[in-house]
C-alpha positions in Angstrom: 31.7 -25.1 -45.7 32.1 -27.8 -42.8 35.2 -25.7 -41.7 33.0 -22.5 -41.4 30.4 -24.7 -39.5 32.9 -26.1 -37.1 34.5 -22.7 -36.5 31.2 -21.1 -35.7 30.3 -24.0 -33.3 33.6 -23.7 -31.5 33.0 -20.0 -31.1 29.6 -20.5 -29.7 30.8 -23.2 -27.3 33.4 -20.9 -26.0 31.0 -18.1 -25.6 28.7 -20.2 -23.7 31.4 -21.6 -21.4 32.9 -17.9 -20.8 29.2 -16.6 -20.1 28.6 -19.5 -17.5 31.9 -18.9 -15.9 31.1 -15.1 -15.6 27.7 -15.7 -14.0 29.0 -18.3 -11.5 31.9 -16.0 -10.3 29.6 -12.8 -10.0 27.7 -11.9 -6.9 24.0 -11.8 -6.8 24.0 -8.1 -6.3 26.2 -7.7 -9.3 23.8 -9.8 -11.5 20.7 -8.1 -10.2 22.3 -4.7 -10.8 23.4 -5.6 -14.4 20.1 -7.0 -15.4 17.9 -4.3 -13.8 16.2 -6.9 -11.5 14.9 -6.5 -8.1 17.5 -6.0 -5.3 15.1 -6.9 -2.7 15.5 -9.5 0.2 11.9 -10.7 -0.4 11.4 -14.1 -2.0 10.3 -14.0 -5.6 6.8 -15.5 -4.9 6.0 -12.7 -2.4 7.1 -10.0 -4.7 5.1 -11.5 -7.6 2.0 -11.7 -5.4 2.2 -8.0 -4.5 2.8 -7.1 -8.0 -0.4 -8.8 -9.2 -3.4 -6.7 -9.9 -6.3 -6.9 -7.6 -9.3 -9.0 -8.5 -12.0 -6.6 -9.9 -15.2 -6.3 -8.2 -18.2 -8.2 -9.4 -19.8 -6.5 -12.2 -23.1 -5.9 -10.3 -21.2 -4.3 -7.4 -19.4 -1.9 -9.8 -22.6 -0.8 -11.4 -24.2 2.2 -9.8 -27.4 1.5 -11.7 -29.7 -0.8 -9.9 -33.3 -1.8 -10.3 -34.2 0.3 -7.3 -32.6 3.3 -8.8 -34.5 2.9 -12.2 -37.8 2.5 -10.3 -37.2 5.6 -8.2 -36.4 7.8 -11.1 -39.4 6.5 -13.1 -41.7 7.2 -10.0 -40.7 10.9 -10.3 -41.8 10.9 -14.0 -45.5 9.9 -14.0 -45.5 10.2 -17.8 -42.6 7.8 -18.2 -39.3 8.2 -19.6 -37.6 7.1 -22.8 -34.4 5.1 -22.5 -31.8 7.9 -23.4 -33.5 10.4 -20.7 -33.6 7.7 -18.2 -29.9 6.8 -18.7 -29.1 10.5 -18.5 -31.0 10.9 -15.1 -29.1 7.8 -13.9 -25.7 8.7 -15.3 -25.5 5.3 -16.5 -23.8 3.7 -19.5 -25.8 1.7 -22.0 -24.7 -2.0 -21.2 -25.1 -1.7 -17.4 -28.4 0.0 -17.7 -29.8 -2.4 -20.2 -29.1 -5.4 -18.0 -30.7 -3.8 -15.0 -33.5 -2.6 -17.1 -34.4 -6.2 -18.3 -34.1 -7.4 -14.8 -36.7 -4.7 -13.7 -39.0 -5.6 -16.5 -38.8 -9.3 -15.6 -39.6 -8.6 -11.9 -42.6 -6.6 -13.2 -41.3 -3.4 -11.4 -41.2 -1.6 -14.7 -43.4 -1.6 -17.7 -42.5 -0.7 -21.3 -44.8 0.6 -24.1 -43.5 0.8 -27.6 -40.7 -0.9 -29.2 -37.1 -0.2 -29.7 -36.4 3.6 -30.2 -40.1 4.6 -29.3 -40.0 2.6 -26.0 -41.2 4.6 -22.9 -40.8 3.1 -19.4 -43.1 3.4 -16.5 -42.8 2.5 -12.9 -45.3 -0.1 -11.6 
């Protein structure tokens, strides 16, 4: 068994030495071409910075639903609106709408009658 282990170790050492010799003797263009890397003259840091995704806009800026928009739609409907009709009129998703509605209620710009599914919202 020790003969097999020593033979494998010798082969691995020889392979590693040959690999290092091949890399040292090759040009940078050959290495990049063989690995599919970038053949650019830009430093790696600049290339990585350009490839990095842009930071997303803050959640409030991305949301088209605002407290003002909610109040404006509710002012057009004197009898109030249920949440699903209000979201449809605003073209809003549930999560963004819910945050803005809670904000409108806490600012006392909107009042709510009923609970949960039977809630109707009115502008103040």
